[in-house]
Biotite code that builds the C-alpha atoms (Angstrom):
import biotite.structure as struc

atoms = struc.array([
    struc.Atom([-15.465, -5.379, 18.235], chain_id="A", res_id=1, res_name="MET", atom_name="CA", element="C"),
    struc.Atom([-13.762, -4.668, 14.553], chain_id="A", res_id=2, res_name="SER", atom_name="CA", element="C"),
    struc.Atom([-10.032, -3.429, 14.343], chain_id="A", res_id=3, res_name="LEU", atom_name="CA", element="C"),
    struc.Atom([-11.537, -0.445, 12.667], chain_id="A", res_id=4, res_name="ARG", atom_name="CA", element="C"),
    struc.Atom([-13.722, 0.388, 15.594], chain_id="A", res_id=5, res_name="HIS", atom_name="CA", element="C"),
    struc.Atom([-10.715, -0.262, 17.996], chain_id="A", res_id=6, res_name="LYS", atom_name="CA", element="C"),
    struc.Atom([-8.762, 2.181, 15.831], chain_id="A", res_id=7, res_name="ILE", atom_name="CA", element="C"),
    struc.Atom([-11.273, 4.964, 15.796], chain_id="A", res_id=8, res_name="LEU", atom_name="CA", element="C"),
    struc.Atom([-11.913, 4.578, 19.569], chain_id="A", res_id=9, res_name="THR", atom_name="CA", element="C"),
    struc.Atom([-8.403, 4.703, 20.608], chain_id="A", res_id=10, res_name="GLY", atom_name="CA", element="C"),
    struc.Atom([-8.503, 1.111, 22.084], chain_id="A", res_id=11, res_name="ALA", atom_name="CA", element="C"),
    struc.Atom([-5.759, 0.041, 19.796], chain_id="A", res_id=12, res_name="VAL", atom_name="CA", element="C"),
    struc.Atom([-2.204, 1.888, 19.593], chain_id="A", res_id=13, res_name="ALA", atom_name="CA", element="C"),
    struc.Atom([-2.076, 2.211, 15.950], chain_id="A", res_id=14, res_name="LEU", atom_name="CA", element="C"),
    struc.Atom([-1.827, 5.349, 14.019], chain_id="A", res_id=15, res_name="MET", atom_name="CA", element="C"),
    struc.Atom([-3.357, 6.111, 10.799], chain_id="A", res_id=16, res_name="LEU", atom_name="CA", element="C"),
    struc.Atom([-1.019, 7.844, 8.192], chain_id="A", res_id=17, res_name="ALA", atom_name="CA", element="C"),
    struc.Atom([1.927, 7.408, 10.765], chain_id="A", res_id=18, res_name="SER", atom_name="CA", element="C"),
    struc.Atom([5.152, 9.269, 9.731], chain_id="A", res_id=19, res_name="PRO", atom_name="CA", element="C"),
    struc.Atom([6.880, 5.979, 9.025], chain_id="A", res_id=20, res_name="GLY", atom_name="CA", element="C"),
    struc.Atom([4.146, 4.990, 6.638], chain_id="A", res_id=21, res_name="LEU", atom_name="CA", element="C"),
    struc.Atom([4.248, 8.388, 4.964], chain_id="A", res_id=22, res_name="MET", atom_name="CA", element="C"),
    struc.Atom([7.987, 8.174, 4.685], chain_id="A", res_id=23, res_name="ALA", atom_name="CA", element="C"),
    struc.Atom([7.789, 4.605, 3.342], chain_id="A", res_id=24, res_name="PHE", atom_name="CA", element="C"),
    struc.Atom([5.325, 5.603, 0.671], chain_id="A", res_id=25, res_name="LEU", atom_name="CA", element="C"),
    struc.Atom([7.707, 8.523, -0.255], chain_id="A", res_id=26, res_name="GLY", atom_name="CA", element="C"),
    struc.Atom([10.473, 6.117, -0.683], chain_id="A", res_id=27, res_name="LYS", atom_name="CA", element="C"),
    struc.Atom([8.650, 3.995, -3.184], chain_id="A", res_id=28, res_name="TRP", atom_name="CA", element="C"),
    struc.Atom([5.838, 6.239, -4.626], chain_id="A", res_id=29, res_name="GLU", atom_name="CA", element="C"),
    struc.Atom([7.740, 9.469, -5.144], chain_id="A", res_id=30, res_name="GLY", atom_name="CA", element="C"),
    struc.Atom([8.670, 12.274, -2.782], chain_id="A", res_id=31, res_name="GLU", atom_name="CA", element="C"),
    struc.Atom([7.802, 15.542, -4.389], chain_id="A", res_id=32, res_name="GLY", atom_name="CA", element="C"),
    struc.Atom([6.105, 14.205, -7.252], chain_id="A", res_id=33, res_name="GLN", atom_name="CA", element="C"),
    struc.Atom([4.015, 17.246, -8.072], chain_id="A", res_id=34, res_name="ASN", atom_name="CA", element="C"),
    struc.Atom([3.804, 16.894, -11.757], chain_id="A", res_id=35, res_name="LEU", atom_name="CA", element="C"),
    struc.Atom([0.960, 14.224, -12.863], chain_id="A", res_id=36, res_name="VAL", atom_name="CA", element="C"),
    struc.Atom([2.804, 11.666, -15.001], chain_id="A", res_id=37, res_name="TYR", atom_name="CA", element="C"),
    struc.Atom([1.599, 8.477, -16.836], chain_id="A", res_id=38, res_name="ALA", atom_name="CA", element="C"),
    struc.Atom([2.811, 5.601, -14.865], chain_id="A", res_id=39, res_name="ASP", atom_name="CA", element="C"),
    struc.Atom([4.372, 3.144, -17.182], chain_id="A", res_id=40, res_name="GLN", atom_name="CA", element="C"),
    struc.Atom([4.126, 0.192, -14.879], chain_id="A", res_id=41, res_name="LEU", atom_name="CA", element="C"),
    struc.Atom([0.473, 0.948, -14.541], chain_id="A", res_id=42, res_name="ALA", atom_name="CA", element="C"),
    struc.Atom([-0.134, 1.175, -18.241], chain_id="A", res_id=43, res_name="ARG", atom_name="CA", element="C"),
    struc.Atom([0.013, 4.804, -18.349], chain_id="A", res_id=44, res_name="GLY", atom_name="CA", element="C"),
    struc.Atom([-2.175, 5.401, -15.510], chain_id="A", res_id=45, res_name="LEU", atom_name="CA", element="C"),
    struc.Atom([-2.010, 9.139, -14.398], chain_id="A", res_id=46, res_name="PRO", atom_name="CA", element="C"),
    struc.Atom([-0.220, 9.504, -11.262], chain_id="A", res_id=47, res_name="THR", atom_name="CA", element="C"),
    struc.Atom([0.806, 12.203, -8.939], chain_id="A", res_id=48, res_name="VAL", atom_name="CA", element="C"),
    struc.Atom([2.293, 12.895, -5.334], chain_id="A", res_id=49, res_name="CYS", atom_name="CA", element="C"),
    struc.Atom([2.587, 9.457, -3.582], chain_id="A", res_id=50, res_name="LYS", atom_name="CA", element="C"),
    struc.Atom([0.766, 7.216, -5.727], chain_id="A", res_id=51, res_name="GLY", atom_name="CA", element="C"),
    struc.Atom([-2.294, 9.309, -6.162], chain_id="A", res_id=52, res_name="ILE", atom_name="CA", element="C"),
    struc.Atom([-4.437, 8.078, -9.152], chain_id="A", res_id=53, res_name="THR", atom_name="CA", element="C"),
    struc.Atom([-8.102, 8.760, -10.652], chain_id="A", res_id=54, res_name="ARG", atom_name="CA", element="C"),
    struc.Atom([-9.117, 5.594, -8.491], chain_id="A", res_id=55, res_name="HIS", atom_name="CA", element="C"),
    struc.Atom([-8.348, 7.098, -5.326], chain_id="A", res_id=56, res_name="THR", atom_name="CA", element="C"),
    struc.Atom([-8.244, 11.054, -5.635], chain_id="A", res_id=57, res_name="SER", atom_name="CA", element="C"),
    struc.Atom([-11.327, 13.232, -5.006], chain_id="A", res_id=58, res_name="PRO", atom_name="CA", element="C"),
    struc.Atom([-9.903, 15.510, -7.794], chain_id="A", res_id=59, res_name="TYR", atom_name="CA", element="C"),
    struc.Atom([-9.240, 14.910, -11.389], chain_id="A", res_id=60, res_name="PRO", atom_name="CA", element="C"),
    struc.Atom([-5.722, 13.358, -11.985], chain_id="A", res_id=61, res_name="VAL", atom_name="CA", element="C"),
    struc.Atom([-4.380, 14.656, -15.730], chain_id="A", res_id=62, res_name="VAL", atom_name="CA", element="C"),
    struc.Atom([-1.059, 14.090, -16.936], chain_id="A", res_id=63, res_name="VAL", atom_name="CA", element="C"),
    struc.Atom([0.752, 17.417, -17.195], chain_id="A", res_id=64, res_name="GLY", atom_name="CA", element="C"),
    struc.Atom([-1.353, 19.202, -14.358], chain_id="A", res_id=65, res_name="ASP", atom_name="CA", element="C"),
    struc.Atom([0.624, 20.485, -11.408], chain_id="A", res_id=66, res_name="TYR", atom_name="CA", element="C"),
    struc.Atom([-0.303, 19.706, -7.848], chain_id="A", res_id=67, res_name="TRP", atom_name="CA", element="C"),
    struc.Atom([0.747, 22.160, -5.058], chain_id="A", res_id=68, res_name="SER", atom_name="CA", element="C"),
    struc.Atom([2.438, 20.459, -2.155], chain_id="A", res_id=69, res_name="PRO", atom_name="CA", element="C"),
    struc.Atom([-0.520, 21.349, 0.023], chain_id="A", res_id=70, res_name="ALA", atom_name="CA", element="C"),
    struc.Atom([-2.914, 19.511, -2.435], chain_id="A", res_id=71, res_name="ARG", atom_name="CA", element="C"),
    struc.Atom([-0.534, 16.563, -2.365], chain_id="A", res_id=72, res_name="CYS", atom_name="CA", element="C"),
    struc.Atom([-0.425, 16.628, 1.468], chain_id="A", res_id=73, res_name="ALA", atom_name="CA", element="C"),
    struc.Atom([-4.320, 16.933, 1.742], chain_id="A", res_id=74, res_name="GLU", atom_name="CA", element="C"),
    struc.Atom([-5.080, 14.140, -0.824], chain_id="A", res_id=75, res_name="VAL", atom_name="CA", element="C"),
    struc.Atom([-2.320, 11.747, 0.514], chain_id="A", res_id=76, res_name="GLU", atom_name="CA", element="C"),
    struc.Atom([-3.657, 11.964, 4.038], chain_id="A", res_id=77, res_name="GLN", atom_name="CA", element="C"),
    struc.Atom([-7.320, 11.402, 2.846], chain_id="A", res_id=78, res_name="LEU", atom_name="CA", element="C"),
    struc.Atom([-6.337, 8.420, 0.510], chain_id="A", res_id=79, res_name="VAL", atom_name="CA", element="C"),
    struc.Atom([-3.951, 6.860, 3.106], chain_id="A", res_id=80, res_name="VAL", atom_name="CA", element="C"),
    struc.Atom([-6.590, 7.183, 6.028], chain_id="A", res_id=81, res_name="GLU", atom_name="CA", element="C"),
    struc.Atom([-9.390, 5.900, 3.857], chain_id="A", res_id=82, res_name="ARG", atom_name="CA", element="C"),
    struc.Atom([-7.191, 3.061, 2.816], chain_id="A", res_id=83, res_name="GLY", atom_name="CA", element="C"),
    struc.Atom([-6.034, 1.997, 6.247], chain_id="A", res_id=84, res_name="GLN", atom_name="CA", element="C"),
    struc.Atom([-9.786, 2.064, 7.522], chain_id="A", res_id=85, res_name="LEU", atom_name="CA", element="C"),
    struc.Atom([-10.840, -0.312, 4.743], chain_id="A", res_id=86, res_name="GLY", atom_name="CA", element="C"),
    struc.Atom([-7.774, -2.509, 5.819], chain_id="A", res_id=87, res_name="LEU", atom_name="CA", element="C"),
    struc.Atom([-8.801, -2.321, 9.276], chain_id="A", res_id=88, res_name="ALA", atom_name="CA", element="C"),
    struc.Atom([-12.182, -3.970, 8.264], chain_id="A", res_id=89, res_name="ASP", atom_name="CA", element="C"),
    struc.Atom([-10.607, -7.100, 7.151], chain_id="A", res_id=90, res_name="CYS", atom_name="CA", element="C"),
    struc.Atom([-7.523, -7.296, 9.646], chain_id="A", res_id=91, res_name="LEU", atom_name="CA", element="C"),
    struc.Atom([-9.055, -9.216, 12.630], chain_id="A", res_id=92, res_name="THR", atom_name="CA", element="C"),
    struc.Atom([-5.607, -9.714, 14.283], chain_id="A", res_id=93, res_name="ASN", atom_name="CA", element="C"),
    struc.Atom([-5.460, -6.865, 16.888], chain_id="A", res_id=94, res_name="ALA", atom_name="CA", element="C"),
    struc.Atom([-2.079, -7.704, 17.802], chain_id="A", res_id=95, res_name="ARG", atom_name="CA", element="C"),
    struc.Atom([-0.396, -6.284, 14.915], chain_id="A", res_id=96, res_name="VAL", atom_name="CA", element="C"),
    struc.Atom([2.466, -3.695, 15.365], chain_id="A", res_id=97, res_name="SER", atom_name="CA", element="C"),
    struc.Atom([2.370, -0.377, 13.756], chain_id="A", res_id=98, res_name="GLN", atom_name="CA", element="C"),
    struc.Atom([5.027, -1.467, 11.350], chain_id="A", res_id=99, res_name="ASN", atom_name="CA", element="C"),
    struc.Atom([3.039, -4.589, 10.377], chain_id="A", res_id=100, res_name="THR", atom_name="CA", element="C"),
    struc.Atom([-0.076, -2.247, 9.870], chain_id="A", res_id=101, res_name="PHE", atom_name="CA", element="C"),
    struc.Atom([2.032, 0.292, 7.975], chain_id="A", res_id=102, res_name="ASP", atom_name="CA", element="C"),
    struc.Atom([3.591, -2.438, 5.680], chain_id="A", res_id=103, res_name="ALA", atom_name="CA", element="C"),
    struc.Atom([-0.095, -3.830, 4.963], chain_id="A", res_id=104, res_name="LEU", atom_name="CA", element="C"),
    struc.Atom([-1.112, -0.431, 4.332], chain_id="A", res_id=105, res_name="SER", atom_name="CA", element="C"),
    struc.Atom([1.641, 0.441, 1.824], chain_id="A", res_id=106, res_name="SER", atom_name="CA", element="C"),
    struc.Atom([0.620, -2.808, 0.035], chain_id="A", res_id=107, res_name="HIS", atom_name="CA", element="C"),
    struc.Atom([-3.060, -1.712, -0.067], chain_id="A", res_id=108, res_name="GLY", atom_name="CA", element="C"),
    struc.Atom([-1.900, 1.706, -1.212], chain_id="A", res_id=109, res_name="HIS", atom_name="CA", element="C"),
    struc.Atom([-0.064, 0.068, -4.218], chain_id="A", res_id=110, res_name="HIS", atom_name="CA", element="C"),
    struc.Atom([-2.429, -2.757, -5.076], chain_id="A", res_id=111, res_name="PHE", atom_name="CA", element="C"),
    struc.Atom([-5.717, -1.747, -3.706], chain_id="A", res_id=112, res_name="GLY", atom_name="CA", element="C"),
    struc.Atom([-7.281, -2.644, -0.155], chain_id="A", res_id=113, res_name="THR", atom_name="CA", element="C"),
    struc.Atom([-9.518, -5.130, -1.584], chain_id="A", res_id=114, res_name="PRO", atom_name="CA", element="C"),
    struc.Atom([-6.428, -7.187, -3.082], chain_id="A", res_id=115, res_name="SER", atom_name="CA", element="C"),
    struc.Atom([-4.496, -6.781, 0.083], chain_id="A", res_id=116, res_name="THR", atom_name="CA", element="C"),
    struc.Atom([-7.573, -8.035, 2.174], chain_id="A", res_id=117, res_name="CYS", atom_name="CA", element="C"),
    struc.Atom([-7.994, -11.096, -0.266], chain_id="A", res_id=118, res_name="ALA", atom_name="CA", element="C"),
    struc.Atom([-4.005, -11.738, -0.015], chain_id="A", res_id=119, res_name="SER", atom_name="CA", element="C"),
    struc.Atom([-2.470, -14.762, 1.434], chain_id="A", res_id=120, res_name="ARG", atom_name="CA", element="C"),
    struc.Atom([-0.334, -12.436, 3.760], chain_id="A", res_id=121, res_name="ALA", atom_name="CA", element="C"),
    struc.Atom([-3.266, -11.010, 5.494], chain_id="A", res_id=122, res_name="LEU", atom_name="CA", element="C"),
    struc.Atom([-4.768, -14.358, 5.908], chain_id="A", res_id=123, res_name="ALA", atom_name="CA", element="C"),
    struc.Atom([-1.724, -15.719, 7.638], chain_id="A", res_id=124, res_name="LEU", atom_name="CA", element="C"),
    struc.Atom([-1.321, -12.447, 9.585], chain_id="A", res_id=125, res_name="ILE", atom_name="CA", element="C"),
    struc.Atom([-4.976, -12.785, 10.818], chain_id="A", res_id=126, res_name="ASN", atom_name="CA", element="C"),
    struc.Atom([-4.286, -16.404, 11.703], chain_id="A", res_id=127, res_name="ALA", atom_name="CA", element="C"),
    struc.Atom([-1.706, -15.248, 14.059], chain_id="A", res_id=128, res_name="GLY", atom_name="CA", element="C"),
    struc.Atom([1.157, -16.248, 11.889], chain_id="A", res_id=129, res_name="ARG", atom_name="CA", element="C"),
    struc.Atom([2.709, -12.822, 11.538], chain_id="A", res_id=130, res_name="ILE", atom_name="CA", element="C"),
    struc.Atom([6.233, -13.755, 10.530], chain_id="A", res_id=131, res_name="ALA", atom_name="CA", element="C"),
    struc.Atom([4.691, -16.024, 7.641], chain_id="A", res_id=132, res_name="GLU", atom_name="CA", element="C"),
    struc.Atom([2.335, -13.426, 6.520], chain_id="A", res_id=133, res_name="GLY", atom_name="CA", element="C"),
    struc.Atom([4.998, -10.796, 6.244], chain_id="A", res_id=134, res_name="CYS", atom_name="CA", element="C"),
    struc.Atom([7.271, -13.011, 4.253], chain_id="A", res_id=135, res_name="ARG", atom_name="CA", element="C"),
    struc.Atom([4.003, -13.565, 1.871], chain_id="A", res_id=136, res_name="ALA", atom_name="CA", element="C"),
    struc.Atom([3.956, -9.932, 0.834], chain_id="A", res_id=137, res_name="LEU", atom_name="CA", element="C"),
    struc.Atom([7.275, -10.854, -1.084], chain_id="A", res_id=138, res_name="ALA", atom_name="CA", element="C"),
    struc.Atom([7.136, -14.539, -1.594], chain_id="A", res_id=139, res_name="TRP", atom_name="CA", element="C"),
    struc.Atom([4.565, -17.241, -2.538], chain_id="A", res_id=140, res_name="GLY", atom_name="CA", element="C"),
    struc.Atom([4.005, -20.501, -0.874], chain_id="A", res_id=141, res_name="ALA", atom_name="CA", element="C"),
    struc.Atom([6.138, -21.866, -3.650], chain_id="A", res_id=142, res_name="ASP", atom_name="CA", element="C"),
    struc.Atom([8.986, -19.687, -3.096], chain_id="A", res_id=143, res_name="GLY", atom_name="CA", element="C"),
    struc.Atom([8.656, -17.568, -5.986], chain_id="A", res_id=144, res_name="ARG", atom_name="CA", element="C"),
    struc.Atom([8.335, -13.857, -5.899], chain_id="A", res_id=145, res_name="PRO", atom_name="CA", element="C"),
    struc.Atom([4.640, -12.434, -5.654], chain_id="A", res_id=146, res_name="VAL", atom_name="CA", element="C"),
    struc.Atom([3.137, -8.920, -6.441], chain_id="A", res_id=147, res_name="TRP", atom_name="CA", element="C"),
    struc.Atom([6.259, -8.318, -8.614], chain_id="A", res_id=148, res_name="ALA", atom_name="CA", element="C"),
    struc.Atom([4.698, -8.662, -12.235], chain_id="A", res_id=149, res_name="TYR", atom_name="CA", element="C"),
    struc.Atom([2.923, -6.600, -14.851], chain_id="A", res_id=150, res_name="VAL", atom_name="CA", element="C"),
    struc.Atom([1.441, -7.496, -18.140], chain_id="A", res_id=151, res_name="THR", atom_name="CA", element="C"),
    struc.Atom([3.262, -6.091, -21.133], chain_id="A", res_id=152, res_name="ASP", atom_name="CA", element="C"),
    struc.Atom([1.514, -4.762, -24.259], chain_id="A", res_id=153, res_name="ALA", atom_name="CA", element="C"),
    struc.Atom([1.661, -8.385, -25.714], chain_id="A", res_id=154, res_name="LYS", atom_name="CA", element="C"),
    struc.Atom([-0.134, -9.846, -22.765], chain_id="A", res_id=155, res_name="GLY", atom_name="CA", element="C"),
    struc.Atom([2.988, -11.488, -21.346], chain_id="A", res_id=156, res_name="ASN", atom_name="CA", element="C"),
    struc.Atom([3.607, -11.588, -17.460], chain_id="A", res_id=157, res_name="LYS", atom_name="CA", element="C"),
    struc.Atom([6.759, -9.790, -16.866], chain_id="A", res_id=158, res_name="VAL", atom_name="CA", element="C"),
    struc.Atom([8.949, -9.657, -13.640], chain_id="A", res_id=159, res_name="PHE", atom_name="CA", element="C"),
    struc.Atom([9.888, -6.232, -12.566], chain_id="A", res_id=160, res_name="VAL", atom_name="CA", element="C"),
    struc.Atom([12.786, -6.183, -10.162], chain_id="A", res_id=161, res_name="ARG", atom_name="CA", element="C"),
    struc.Atom([11.728, -2.812, -8.771], chain_id="A", res_id=162, res_name="GLY", atom_name="CA", element="C"),
    struc.Atom([8.452, -4.054, -7.647], chain_id="A", res_id=163, res_name="LEU", atom_name="CA", element="C"),
    struc.Atom([10.028, -7.098, -5.807], chain_id="A", res_id=164, res_name="HIS", atom_name="CA", element="C"),
    struc.Atom([12.428, -4.783, -4.266], chain_id="A", res_id=165, res_name="ALA", atom_name="CA", element="C"),
    struc.Atom([9.540, -2.862, -2.771], chain_id="A", res_id=166, res_name="ARG", atom_name="CA", element="C"),
    struc.Atom([7.647, -6.081, -1.701], chain_id="A", res_id=167, res_name="GLN", atom_name="CA", element="C"),
    struc.Atom([10.999, -7.244, 0.094], chain_id="A", res_id=168, res_name="LEU", atom_name="CA", element="C"),
    struc.Atom([11.041, -3.908, 1.620], chain_id="A", res_id=169, res_name="ASP", atom_name="CA", element="C"),
    struc.Atom([7.423, -4.114, 2.778], chain_id="A", res_id=170, res_name="GLU", atom_name="CA", element="C"),
    struc.Atom([7.964, -7.843, 4.054], chain_id="A", res_id=171, res_name="ALA", atom_name="CA", element="C"),
    struc.Atom([11.136, -6.334, 6.104], chain_id="A", res_id=172, res_name="ARG", atom_name="CA", element="C"),
    struc.Atom([9.102, -3.557, 7.537], chain_id="A", res_id=173, res_name="LEU", atom_name="CA", element="C"),
    struc.Atom([5.986, -5.907, 8.345], chain_id="A", res_id=174, res_name="CYS", atom_name="CA", element="C"),
    struc.Atom([8.473, -8.196, 10.380], chain_id="A", res_id=175, res_name="ALA", atom_name="CA", element="C"),
    struc.Atom([10.001, -5.356, 12.475], chain_id="A", res_id=176, res_name="GLN", atom_name="CA", element="C"),
])
């Protein structure tokens, strides 16, 4: 039985779009971000609410548009739950805590569920090595930061301290 099936049938005590996850996303993606803006770390990708983009939204996301708090809440719930159900399809370790699931969900929300599913962190967590997997959300096997780089206009890989701070916070949440 897949973790997704267990979540949907209530056989696992994991909550979709938990209050803790939504607060965490608000901290890192923006709380009350109702005006669509061009996210500079994502090469100007139009973004609104708690990290909603055209890649995840059922509605157009156009820079300068205003989204009501009700629309943000509706789309955030939809996007987060869809991402978590996708994550549950590749998460085979049913012994993860809500905090670990929320941290992985935040990672998937930011980098895309397919990237999280293919990550070293998830492979370690699925193998039962939860503490190592949580650490892998922020650190590579070589001890260097991971998931904390963007490519600039010249094609150079640039370390972004704020991205690493988020990864460290996800690793901390994951390990709780």
